[in-house]
C-alpha positions, 0 to 999 in steps of 0.5 A, spaced: 189 653 768 185 648 771 179 653 769 181 653 762 181 645 762 174 645 765 171 650 760 174 646 754 172 639 757 165 642 757 165 645 750 167 639 747 162 635 751 156 639 749 159 640 742 159 632 742 152 631 745 148 637 741 141 635 740 136 638 735 129 638 738 123 639 733 120 646 733 114 644 729 112 651 728 112 652 736 117 659 735 112 662 730 106 661 734 109 664 740 112 670 736 105 671 733 101 671 740 106 676 743 104 683 743 106 688 737 112 692 739 109 698 735 103 699 740 103 706 740 097 706 745 100 703 750 106 708 750 101 714 750 098 711 756 104 709 760 107 716 758 100 720 761 100 716 767 107 718 769 106 725 767 100 725 772 103 721 777 109 726 777 104 732 777 100 729 783 107 728 787 109 735 786 102 738 787 101 734 793 107 736 797 111 730 795 118 734 794 118 738 800 116 732 804 121 727 801 127 733 802 124 734 810 125 727 811 132 726 808 134 732 812 131 729 819 134 723 817 141 726 816 141 730 822 139 724 826 145 720 824 150 718 828 158 717 827 158 709 826 152 709 821 156 714 817 162 709 817 157 703 815 154 707 810 161 710 807 163 702 807 157 700 803 158 705 798 165 704 797 164 696 796 158 697 791 162 702 787 168 698 787 164 692 785 161 696 780 168 698 777 170 691 777 164 689 773 166 694 768 172 691 766 
């Protein structure tokens, strides 16, 4: 109940003390200097870099190295670490579920 009162008090305070600040064309100048959203050349360059990086990762054995390291890490893990990992994953999962509601 007190939280609702605080929210109402804050809302009333800011409504009473609202001030308009003169823009003097500042927003328009900022928007004019922003890069265009339809810059297709940047998108093509980004796509090419991602494709080249993926090809190099696979060609140089990144997939095999990643899988091998994951298998070694899992093989060398002890029971206490597994319990800690499970608790952390459960906590993060519950936090994500609660944030969706």
